[in-house]
C-alpha positions as CSV (number, residue, x, y, z in Angstrom):
1,M,-20.9,8.6,14.9
2,M,-17.7,9.0,17.0
3,A,-17.1,12.1,19.0
4,P,-15.2,14.8,17.0
5,E,-12.3,14.6,19.4
6,T,-11.9,10.9,18.7
7,L,-12.2,11.5,14.9
8,E,-9.4,14.1,15.2
9,A,-7.2,11.7,17.2
10,M,-7.6,9.0,14.5
11,L,-6.9,11.1,11.5
12,V,-4.0,9.8,9.5
13,Q,-2.6,10.6,6.0
14,R,-5.6,12.9,5.2
15,E,-4.6,16.0,7.2
16,P,-3.2,17.8,4.1
17,V,-6.4,17.0,2.1
18,L,-8.6,18.2,4.9
19,A,-6.6,21.4,5.5
20,R,-6.7,22.2,1.8
21,C,-10.5,21.7,1.6
22,L,-10.9,23.9,4.8
23,D,-8.7,26.6,3.3
24,N,-10.7,26.6,0.0
25,V,-14.0,26.9,1.9
26,M,-12.7,29.8,4.0
27,D,-11.4,31.5,0.9
28,S,-14.8,31.2,-0.7
29,L,-16.5,32.7,2.4
30,R,-14.0,35.6,2.6
31,T,-13.7,36.5,-1.1
32,G,-17.0,35.5,-2.7
33,S,-15.2,33.1,-5.0
34,S,-16.4,29.6,-5.2
35,H,-14.2,26.5,-4.6
36,H,-16.3,23.4,-4.7
37,T,-14.7,20.1,-3.6
38,L,-15.5,16.5,-4.5
39,F,-13.9,13.7,-2.5
40,V,-13.6,10.5,-4.6
41,G,-12.9,7.1,-3.1
42,P,-14.5,3.6,-2.6
43,R,-16.7,2.7,0.3
44,G,-14.9,2.6,3.6
45,I,-12.0,4.8,2.4
46,G,-12.8,7.6,5.0
47,K,-15.0,10.1,3.1
48,T,-17.5,10.4,5.9
49,H,-14.6,10.8,8.4
50,L,-13.4,13.9,6.4
51,I,-16.8,15.4,6.0
52,S,-17.4,15.0,9.8
53,L,-14.1,16.6,10.7
54,L,-14.7,19.5,8.2
55,H,-18.1,20.2,9.8
56,H,-16.5,20.1,13.2
57,R,-13.7,22.5,12.4
58,L,-16.0,24.9,10.6
59,T,-18.4,24.9,13.6
60,Q,-15.4,25.7,15.8
61,T,-14.3,28.6,13.5
62,P,-16.1,31.9,14.5
63,E,-15.4,33.4,11.1
64,A,-17.2,30.5,9.3
65,Q,-20.1,30.8,11.7
66,D,-20.3,34.5,11.0
67,K,-20.2,34.2,7.2
68,A,-22.1,31.0,6.4
69,L,-24.9,28.6,7.2
70,I,-23.9,25.0,7.0
71,A,-26.3,22.3,5.7
72,W,-24.8,18.9,6.6
73,M,-27.1,16.6,4.6
74,R,-27.9,13.0,5.5
75,E,-25.6,10.3,4.0
76,E,-28.5,9.0,1.9
77,E,-31.0,11.6,0.6
78,W,-33.7,9.4,-1.0
79,G,-36.7,10.7,-2.8
80,V,-35.0,13.9,-4.1
81,T,-36.2,13.9,-7.7
82,S,-36.1,17.6,-8.5
83,F,-34.2,20.8,-7.6
84,F,-37.3,21.9,-5.7
85,E,-37.2,18.9,-3.4
86,L,-33.5,19.4,-2.9
87,V,-34.2,23.0,-1.7
88,L,-36.8,21.6,0.7
89,R,-34.3,19.1,2.1
90,I,-31.7,21.9,2.5
91,L,-34.2,24.1,4.4
92,R,-35.2,21.2,6.7
93,T,-31.5,20.5,7.4
94,L,-30.9,24.2,8.2
95,D,-34.0,24.3,10.4
96,A,-32.6,21.5,12.6
97,S,-29.2,23.3,12.9
98,Y,-30.5,26.9,13.3
99,P,-34.0,26.7,15.0
100,E,-33.8,30.4,15.7
101,L,-34.4,31.1,12.0
102,E,-37.9,29.5,12.3
103,I,-37.6,28.0,8.9
104,E,-40.3,25.4,9.4
105,A,-42.9,28.2,9.9
106,R,-41.8,29.8,6.7
107,T,-42.1,26.7,4.6
108,T,-45.5,25.6,5.9
109,P,-47.4,27.7,3.3
110,L,-45.6,25.9,0.5
111,Y,-47.9,22.8,0.8
112,E,-50.9,24.9,-0.1
113,L,-49.5,26.2,-3.4
114,S,-49.2,24.7,-6.9
115,L,-45.9,23.1,-7.8
116,K,-44.6,26.1,-9.8
117,E,-45.6,28.6,-7.1
118,A,-44.0,26.4,-4.4
119,E,-40.8,26.1,-6.4
120,K,-40.5,29.9,-6.6
121,L,-41.4,30.5,-3.0
122,A,-38.9,27.8,-1.7
123,E,-36.0,29.4,-3.6
124,S,-37.1,32.8,-2.3
125,I,-37.2,31.5,1.3
126,L,-33.8,30.0,1.0
127,L,-32.3,33.3,-0.3
128,D,-34.1,35.2,2.5
129,V,-32.8,32.8,5.1
130,L,-29.3,33.2,3.9
131,G,-29.4,37.0,3.6
132,T,-25.8,38.1,3.2
133,K,-24.3,34.8,4.3
134,R,-23.3,31.9,2.0
135,L,-24.7,28.4,2.1
136,L,-22.2,25.6,2.6
137,V,-23.6,22.2,1.6
138,L,-21.9,19.1,2.9
139,L,-23.3,16.2,0.9
140,E,-22.4,12.5,0.5
141,N,-23.0,10.1,-2.4
142,L,-23.4,12.9,-4.9
143,D,-23.7,10.3,-7.7
144,D,-26.9,8.8,-6.2
145,L,-28.4,12.3,-5.8
146,F,-27.6,13.2,-9.4
147,D,-29.3,9.9,-10.6
148,Q,-32.4,11.0,-8.7
149,L,-32.3,14.6,-9.9
150,G,-31.9,13.7,-13.6
151,D,-30.6,16.0,-16.2
152,Q,-33.3,18.7,-15.6
153,G,-32.8,18.8,-11.9
154,Q,-29.0,19.1,-12.3
155,K,-29.3,21.9,-14.7
156,A,-31.7,23.8,-12.4
157,W,-29.3,23.4,-9.5
158,R,-26.4,24.6,-11.6
159,A,-28.3,27.6,-12.8
160,F,-29.3,28.6,-9.2
161,I,-25.6,28.4,-8.1
162,Q,-24.5,30.5,-11.1
163,N,-27.2,33.1,-10.8
164,H,-26.8,33.7,-7.1
165,N,-23.2,32.8,-6.3
166,N,-24.0,32.1,-2.7
167,M,-23.5,28.3,-2.4
168,V,-20.3,26.3,-1.8
169,L,-20.4,22.5,-2.1
170,V,-18.3,19.9,-0.5
171,C,-19.4,16.4,-1.7
172,T,-18.3,12.8,-1.9
173,T,-18.7,10.0,-4.4
174,P,-17.4,6.4,-4.6
175,S,-16.1,7.1,-8.1
176,L,-16.3,9.7,-10.8
177,F,-19.5,9.5,-12.8
178,A,-21.1,11.0,-15.9
179,G,-22.7,13.9,-14.1
180,V,-19.3,15.5,-13.4
181,S,-17.0,13.9,-16.0
182,L,-18.9,14.3,-19.3
183,H,-18.3,17.5,-21.3
184,K,-22.0,17.9,-21.9
185,S,-23.0,17.6,-18.2
186,A,-24.1,20.7,-16.2
187,F,-21.4,20.2,-13.5
188,Y,-18.5,19.3,-15.8
189,G,-15.3,21.1,-14.6
190,F,-17.3,22.4,-11.6
191,F,-15.5,20.6,-8.7
192,D,-11.9,20.4,-7.5
193,I,-11.5,16.6,-7.5
194,E,-9.7,15.2,-4.4
195,P,-9.1,11.4,-4.9
196,L,-8.6,9.6,-1.6
197,K,-5.7,7.1,-1.6
198,E,-5.7,3.8,0.4
199,L,-3.8,3.9,3.6
200,G,-0.1,3.0,3.3
201,F,1.5,0.6,5.8
202,E,3.0,3.4,8.0
203,D,-0.4,5.1,8.0
204,V,-2.0,1.9,9.3
205,V,0.7,1.5,12.1
206,N,0.0,5.1,13.0
207,L,-3.8,4.6,13.0
208,L,-3.7,1.5,15.2
209,G,-1.2,3.2,17.5
210,K,-3.6,6.1,17.9
211,I,-6.5,3.7,18.6
212,A,-4.5,2.0,21.3
213,V,-3.6,5.3,22.9
214,E,-7.3,6.4,22.7
215,R,-8.2,3.3,24.6
216,G,-5.5,3.9,27.2
217,D,-3.7,0.6,26.3
218,E,-0.1,1.5,26.6
219,S,1.2,-2.0,26.3
220,L,-0.6,-2.5,23.0
221,A,0.7,0.9,21.7
222,A,4.3,-0.2,22.6
223,F,3.8,-3.6,21.0
224,I,2.6,-2.1,17.7
225,E,5.9,-0.3,17.4
226,T,8.0,-3.5,17.8
227,P,9.3,-5.5,14.8
228,E,6.9,-8.4,15.6
229,G,3.9,-6.0,16.0
230,R,4.7,-4.3,12.7
231,A,5.1,-7.7,11.0
232,R,1.6,-8.8,12.2
233,I,0.1,-5.5,11.1
234,R,1.9,-5.8,7.7
235,A,0.2,-9.2,7.1
236,V,-3.2,-7.7,7.9
237,H,-2.4,-4.7,5.6
238,H,-2.1,-7.1,2.7
239,L,-5.5,-8.5,3.5
240,A,-7.3,-5.2,4.0
241,E,-5.8,-3.5,1.0
242,G,-5.6,-0.1,2.6
243,N,-9.3,0.3,3.4
244,P,-9.6,2.4,6.7
245,R,-13.0,0.9,7.6
246,I,-11.5,-2.6,7.8
247,Y,-8.7,-1.3,10.0
248,I,-11.2,0.2,12.4
249,I,-12.9,-3.2,12.6
250,F,-9.5,-5.0,12.9
251,A,-8.6,-2.7,15.8
252,Q,-11.2,-4.7,17.9
253,F,-9.2,-7.8,17.3
254,L,-6.4,-6.2,19.3
255,S,-8.4,-6.7,22.5
256,K,-10.0,-10.0,23.4
257,E,-12.6,-8.1,25.5
258,A,-14.0,-6.4,22.4
259,L,-14.5,-9.5,20.3
260,D,-17.9,-10.3,21.7
261,E,-19.4,-7.4,19.8
262,L,-17.2,-7.6,16.8
263,V,-18.9,-10.2,14.6
264,P,-22.5,-8.8,15.0
265,A,-21.3,-5.2,14.4
266,F,-19.4,-6.1,11.3
267,M,-22.2,-8.3,9.9
268,H,-24.5,-5.3,10.4
269,T,-22.1,-3.1,8.4
270,L,-22.0,-5.7,5.6
271,D,-25.8,-6.1,5.6
272,E,-26.0,-2.3,5.0
273,L,-23.5,-2.4,2.2
274,T,-24.7,-5.6,0.4
275,P,-27.7,-4.0,-1.4
276,Y,-25.3,-1.3,-2.7
277,Y,-22.9,-3.8,-4.2
278,Q,-25.7,-6.0,-5.5
279,A,-27.1,-3.0,-7.3
280,R,-23.7,-2.3,-8.8
281,M,-23.4,-5.9,-10.0
282,K,-26.7,-5.7,-11.8
283,E,-25.4,-2.8,-13.8
284,L,-22.7,-5.0,-15.4
285,S,-22.9,-7.3,-18.4
286,G,-22.7,-11.1,-17.9
287,Q,-19.1,-11.2,-18.9
288,Q,-18.2,-8.4,-16.6
289,R,-20.0,-10.0,-13.7
290,K,-18.0,-13.2,-14.4
291,I,-14.7,-11.3,-14.3
292,V,-15.6,-9.5,-11.0
293,E,-16.7,-12.7,-9.4
294,Y,-13.4,-14.4,-10.4
295,L,-11.4,-11.5,-8.9
296,V,-13.5,-11.8,-5.7
297,N,-12.4,-15.4,-5.3
298,Y,-8.8,-14.9,-6.6
299,R,-7.7,-12.5,-3.8
300,G,-5.0,-10.3,-5.3
301,A,-4.0,-9.0,-8.7
302,A,-4.4,-11.5,-11.6
303,P,-2.9,-11.2,-15.2
304,V,-5.2,-10.8,-18.1
305,K,-4.2,-14.2,-19.5
306,L,-5.2,-16.0,-16.3
307,I,-8.5,-14.1,-16.0
308,A,-9.4,-14.9,-19.6
309,K,-8.6,-18.6,-19.3
310,S,-10.5,-18.9,-16.0
311,C,-13.6,-17.1,-17.4
312,F,-13.5,-19.0,-20.7
313,I,-13.3,-15.9,-22.8
314,T,-10.7,-14.7,-25.4
315,H,-7.8,-12.5,-24.3
316,Q,-9.0,-9.7,-26.5
317,T,-12.6,-9.8,-25.1
318,C,-11.2,-10.0,-21.5
319,S,-8.9,-6.9,-22.1
320,S,-11.9,-5.0,-23.5
321,Q,-14.1,-5.9,-20.5
322,L,-11.4,-5.1,-18.0
323,K,-10.9,-1.7,-19.6
324,Q,-14.6,-0.9,-19.1
325,L,-14.5,-2.2,-15.6
326,K,-11.5,0.0,-14.8
327,D,-13.3,3.1,-16.3
328,K,-16.3,2.3,-13.9
329,R,-13.8,1.9,-11.0
330,Y,-14.7,-1.8,-10.3
331,V,-11.1,-2.8,-10.9
332,R,-7.7,-1.2,-11.0
333,S,-4.6,-2.2,-12.9
334,I,-1.0,-2.7,-11.8
335,E,1.7,-2.6,-14.5
336,Q,4.7,-5.0,-14.1
337,G,6.9,-4.8,-17.1
338,R,4.8,-5.5,-20.2
339,E,2.1,-7.3,-18.2
340,S,-1.0,-5.8,-16.7
341,Y,-2.5,-7.2,-13.5
342,Y,-6.0,-6.5,-12.3
343,E,-7.6,-6.5,-8.9
344,L,-10.8,-5.2,-7.2
345,C,-10.9,-1.6,-6.3
346,E,-13.1,-2.1,-3.2
347,P,-12.1,-4.8,-0.7
348,L,-15.5,-4.4,1.1
349,M,-17.2,-5.6,-2.1
350,R,-15.2,-8.9,-1.8
351,L,-16.3,-9.2,1.8
352,C,-20.0,-8.7,1.1
353,M,-19.9,-11.3,-1.7
354,E,-17.9,-13.7,0.4
355,V,-20.3,-13.5,3.3
356,K,-23.3,-14.1,1.0
357,K,-21.5,-17.2,-0.4
358,Q,-20.6,-18.6,3.0
359,R,-24.2,-18.8,4.1
360,G,-23.7,-18.4,7.8
361,G,-20.2,-19.9,7.9
362,P,-17.2,-18.1,9.5
363,V,-16.1,-14.9,7.6
364,N,-12.7,-15.6,6.0
365,L,-11.3,-12.2,6.8
366,F,-11.9,-12.7,10.6
367,V,-10.4,-16.2,10.5
368,E,-7.3,-14.8,8.7
369,I,-6.9,-11.9,11.1
370,L,-7.2,-14.3,14.1
371,R,-4.5,-16.5,12.5
372,I,-2.2,-13.5,12.0
373,W,-2.6,-11.7,15.2
374,Y,-2.6,-14.6,17.7
375,T,-0.1,-17.3,18.1
376,E,-1.0,-21.0,18.0
377,D,-0.5,-21.2,21.8
378,E,-2.9,-18.2,22.4
379,L,-5.5,-19.7,20.1
380,Q,-5.3,-23.1,21.8
381,A,-5.4,-21.6,25.3
382,W,-8.4,-19.5,24.2
383,L,-10.1,-22.7,22.9
384,S,-9.4,-24.6,26.1
385,H,-11.5,-22.2,28.3
386,S,-15.2,-21.8,28.3
387,E,-15.2,-18.1,28.8
388,P,-14.2,-17.1,25.3
389,F,-17.2,-19.0,23.9
390,R,-19.4,-16.1,25.2
391,R,-17.3,-13.7,23.3
392,I,-16.9,-15.1,19.8
393,D,-18.2,-18.0,17.8
394,V,-15.9,-20.9,18.6
395,R,-15.9,-21.9,14.9
396,Y,-13.7,-18.9,14.2
397,I,-11.0,-20.0,16.7
398,E,-11.1,-23.6,15.5
399,K,-10.7,-22.6,11.8
400,A,-7.9,-20.2,12.6
401,L,-6.1,-22.8,14.7
402,S,-6.6,-25.4,11.9
403,L,-5.0,-23.0,9.3
404,V,-2.0,-22.3,11.6
405,R,-1.4,-26.1,12.0
406,E,-2.0,-27.2,8.5
407,S,-0.5,-24.4,6.4
408,N,3.1,-24.6,5.3
409,T,3.3,-20.8,4.9
410,D,3.0,-18.0,7.4
411,P,1.1,-15.0,6.0
412,K,3.3,-12.7,8.2
413,V,6.5,-14.0,6.6
414,Q,4.9,-13.9,3.1
415,A,3.8,-10.3,3.5
416,T,7.1,-9.2,4.9
417,E,9.2,-11.0,2.3
418,K,7.1,-9.4,-0.5
419,D,7.5,-5.9,0.9
420,L,11.2,-6.6,1.5
421,L,11.8,-7.6,-2.1
422,A,10.1,-4.4,-3.3
423,A,12.1,-2.3,-0.8
424,I,15.4,-3.8,-1.9
425,A,14.7,-2.6,-5.4
426,H,13.3,0.8,-4.6
427,G,13.1,1.5,-0.9
428,S,15.3,3.4,1.5
429,I,18.0,1.8,3.5
430,E,16.2,2.4,6.8
431,E,13.1,0.8,5.5
432,I,15.0,-2.3,4.3
433,I,16.7,-2.7,7.7
434,G,13.4,-2.3,9.5
435,L,11.8,-5.0,7.3
436,M,14.7,-7.4,7.9
437,D,14.3,-6.8,11.7
438,E,10.6,-7.7,11.3
439,L,11.4,-10.9,9.4
440,D,13.9,-11.9,12.1
441,A,11.3,-11.2,14.8
442,I,8.7,-13.6,13.3
443,G,11.1,-16.4,12.5
444,G,11.7,-15.7,8.9
445,D,15.1,-15.8,7.1
446,A,16.5,-12.4,6.1
447,T,19.9,-13.8,5.1
448,L,19.6,-13.4,1.3
449,A,18.0,-10.0,1.7
450,R,20.9,-8.8,3.8
451,V,23.4,-9.9,1.1
452,E,21.4,-8.2,-1.6
453,L,21.1,-5.0,0.5
454,G,24.9,-5.0,1.1
455,I,25.6,-5.5,-2.5
456,R,23.2,-2.7,-3.5
457,V,24.6,-0.2,-1.0
458,L,28.2,-1.1,-1.6
459,Q,28.0,-1.0,-5.4
460,S,25.7,2.0,-5.7
461,A,27.4,5.4,-6.2
462,N,24.2,7.2,-4.9
463,E,24.1,5.3,-1.6
464,S,27.7,4.6,-0.8
465,E,27.9,8.1,0.8
466,L,25.8,6.6,3.6
467,L,28.8,4.5,4.6
468,T,30.6,7.7,5.8
469,D,28.2,7.6,8.7
470,E,30.1,5.5,11.2
471,N,27.0,4.1,13.0
472,L,25.2,3.1,9.8
473,A,28.4,1.7,8.2
474,H,29.0,-0.4,11.3
475,K,25.4,-1.7,11.3
476,L,25.5,-2.5,7.6
477,T,28.8,-4.2,7.8
478,T,27.6,-6.3,10.8
479,S,24.4,-7.2,9.0
480,F,26.1,-8.0,5.7
481,G,28.9,-9.9,7.3
482,H,26.5,-12.0,9.4
483,A,24.5,-12.8,6.3
484,I,27.4,-13.9,4.0
485,S,28.6,-16.2,6.8
486,K,25.3,-18.1,6.7
487,I,24.3,-18.1,3.0
488,K,24.7,-21.2,1.0
489,F,25.2,-21.1,-2.8
490,N,26.1,-23.7,-5.5
491,K,29.0,-23.5,-7.9
492,R,26.8,-22.3,-10.7
493,H,26.5,-18.9,-8.8
494,A,29.9,-18.9,-7.2
495,V,31.7,-16.6,-9.8
496,A,29.0,-13.9,-9.6
497,F,28.8,-14.2,-5.8
498,A,32.6,-14.0,-5.5
499,A,32.7,-11.0,-7.8
500,A,30.0,-9.2,-5.9
501,L,31.6,-9.9,-2.5
502,I,35.0,-8.8,-3.6
503,A,33.7,-5.6,-5.3
504,C,31.6,-4.8,-2.3
505,G,34.6,-5.3,0.1
506,S,36.8,-3.1,-1.9
507,K,34.1,-0.4,-2.3
508,L,33.6,-0.4,1.5
509,Y,37.3,-0.2,2.1
510,S,37.7,2.8,-0.3
511,I,35.0,4.7,1.6
512,N,35.5,3.5,5.1
513,P,38.8,1.6,5.6
514,K,38.0,0.6,9.2
515,E,34.8,-1.2,8.2
516,G,36.4,-2.6,5.0
517,K,39.0,-4.4,7.1
518,R,36.4,-5.6,9.5
519,L,34.5,-7.2,6.6
520,L,37.6,-8.8,5.0
521,P,37.9,-12.0,7.0
522,L,34.2,-12.7,6.5
523,V,34.5,-12.4,2.7
524,V,37.6,-14.7,2.8
525,E,35.8,-17.3,4.9
526,A,32.7,-17.2,2.6
527,L,34.8,-17.9,-0.5
528,A,37.3,-20.3,1.1
529,A,36.2,-23.4,-0.9
530,Y,36.1,-21.7,-4.3
531,R,39.7,-21.1,-5.5
532,A,39.0,-21.0,-9.3
533,H,35.8,-19.1,-8.8
534,V,37.5,-16.5,-6.7
535,F,40.0,-15.8,-9.5
536,A,37.2,-15.3,-12.1
537,G,35.4,-13.2,-9.5
538,L,38.5,-11.0,-9.1
539,L,38.6,-10.4,-12.9
540,L,34.9,-9.5,-12.9
541,A,35.1,-7.3,-9.8
542,F,38.2,-5.3,-11.0
543,P,38.1,-4.5,-14.7
544,E,41.2,-2.9,-16.2
545,E,39.9,0.7,-16.0
546,D,39.7,0.4,-12.2
547,D,43.3,-0.5,-11.6
548,S,44.3,3.1,-10.9
549,Q,42.2,3.3,-7.8
550,A,44.8,2.9,-5.0
551,R,42.5,1.9,-2.2
552,K,40.8,-0.8,-4.2
553,L,44.2,-2.2,-5.1
554,E,45.1,-2.0,-1.4
555,W,42.1,-4.0,-0.4
556,M,42.8,-6.5,-3.2
557,E,46.2,-7.0,-1.8
558,Y,44.8,-7.5,1.7
559,F,42.3,-9.9,0.4
560,F,44.8,-12.0,-1.6
561,K,47.1,-12.3,1.4
562,A,44.3,-13.2,3.8
563,Y,42.9,-15.7,1.3
564,I,46.2,-17.4,0.8
565,G,47.2,-17.1,4.5
566,R,43.9,-18.8,5.6
567,N,45.0,-22.2,4.1
568,N,47.6,-24.7,5.2
569,S,50.8,-25.0,3.1
570,R,49.3,-27.7,0.9
571,Q,46.1,-25.8,0.2
572,T,48.1,-22.6,-0.3
573,K,50.2,-24.3,-3.0
574,K,47.0,-25.5,-4.7
575,T,45.4,-22.0,-4.5
576,L,48.5,-20.3,-5.9
577,G,48.8,-22.9,-8.6
578,A,45.2,-22.3,-9.7
579,F,45.6,-18.5,-9.7
580,S,48.9,-18.8,-11.7
581,R,47.5,-21.1,-14.3
582,M,44.3,-19.1,-14.8
583,F,46.2,-15.8,-14.9
584,D,48.7,-17.0,-17.5
585,A,45.9,-18.5,-19.7
586,Y,43.9,-15.2,-19.4
587,E,46.9,-13.1,-20.4
588,L,47.7,-15.4,-23.5
589,L,44.1,-15.4,-24.6
590,N,43.9,-11.6,-24.3
591,K,47.0,-11.3,-26.7
592,D,46.0,-14.1,-29.0
593,P,42.3,-15.3,-29.0
594,N,43.4,-18.4,-31.0
595,S,45.9,-19.5,-28.4
596,K,45.5,-23.1,-27.1
597,A,46.4,-22.0,-23.6
598,L,43.1,-23.2,-22.3
599,L,43.9,-26.8,-23.2
600,A,46.5,-26.9,-20.4
601,L,43.9,-26.1,-17.7
602,P,41.8,-28.5,-15.6
603,S,38.2,-28.6,-16.9
604,E,36.7,-26.4,-14.2
605,E,39.3,-23.7,-14.6
606,R,39.0,-23.9,-18.4
607,R,35.2,-23.5,-18.2
608,L,35.4,-20.5,-15.9
609,I,37.9,-18.7,-18.1
610,E,35.8,-19.3,-21.2
611,K,32.7,-18.1,-19.3
612,F,34.5,-15.0,-18.2
613,L,35.9,-14.2,-21.6
614,F,32.5,-14.8,-23.2
615,R,30.8,-12.4,-20.7
616,K,33.6,-9.8,-21.2
617,A,33.1,-10.0,-25.0
618,E,29.3,-9.4,-24.5
619,V,30.1,-6.3,-22.4
620,D,32.7,-5.0,-24.8
621,S,30.7,-5.6,-28.0
622,P,28.5,-2.7,-29.3
623,P,24.7,-3.0,-28.9
């Protein structure tokens, strides 16, 4: 167990949860009310971390020491098959923490009595030891304890709490279970449930930064905050799926000097967890095991159709089994439109099963992290010297190097692009700009994202106010302008692209004329080769109802002059001719849809006008 100071230093995301629990405990001690808390989350999510910090803070609080005795039970309390045995364990735990109470001497006579007499005396001793104080029980894996106690033991414990009102419980469980969730259970509605969420990306960056500071590694702490450092961590975050225990393990990859102890320590952790996951698998039906094993190998969220097909079961049966697995917290679902995707709740379960299948081979997670965190040159240099062989199995380095050389995809780029697409749809502007900087730092191409960001900001009424900030407006204009000068698009998308750029330019000019003028030549240059498409884009970008907006018309005039002025006299004549023909045809067709004006146009101009009129009719027609 880490020192309390270290645990405090590495606490991320959970401070509000811990503070709330501590407040509830202190309120229970002060008022005589009872707030019982149950932390719920998969293995490795940080439940023990919270319990440890709660115990530390309570032992540092004089009021808590004055009003309560704290029984911090062992993580696994085996052999507790009745409430009487639970009372004995609590007394033994208190004796270790408060030797001055001489509890062992008081309990010695119990072993000379009959079971019924011993039960009564044990409860009497506990009440006598407490006196006017309350008993705070910190207990992990409540689900296992309830299984051992059975229905009778649970009811006896609940009755004792209700009769004496001197016990406060703070417990943990990997998932909700029948003993607390069924209406007929003795502890139904008893606990305040605190579900623990996986760490988000910023939480992970914060955690790893704290670990670096704790080690005194200033250069690592600084690197973690750079775009490249964040991109590397982001790729690992997609592997670890927010599980804090995996990040604590990953932190050792940040220093080559720590790698000699990494594999043995992690394998020991997995060896301890494997029996737990094996027991959980035995609880499942054959079809459910098949689904879980498929998700272990799939790595990520899979749609029901794919799971059913791969497991050779019907879609209906698969949906039913997945619902049961979700209720048991083996899997979780992600909704995307009308489709449901399923993935494992516990990444540690995947690791345990992978290690068992690999039979002594390199653990894939380690190989992937080496591939992400170290460059090809670093891995090759590491492989070229004999010293690293004493630190880590050479097979891990060889396999990571092989993946780097043979793969056409970079997991860092993939992870960043995935988060960037999500951020463009729903994230903040600052988050999107940060992600684009990360993509640039690792050699990815953020061009399309910059265009999409510019279009989103410049066309959104909610976000256009950001452009009144001169620094942000300048940064966005620079980024957007740089991107549109690089992007390549085919004629099939030219009208939509032209319309978007023209509308964005005019919107920027209407809000921030200085930046609007700065963007103008870049928009003109990007659309230089698409005369007919620019005209159709203008029609789409400026519908009739917008004509009254003076600044937009101003920008439109600037754009038209710049676009015409860019070309030599021969090209200018062609451009004006194309605009004139298309405008005349558009006006005639607006007055008389049966007009044959289109027949006089070249084929490309005719197709664009037809396409525009068809789209306009779709927009104008009632749903």
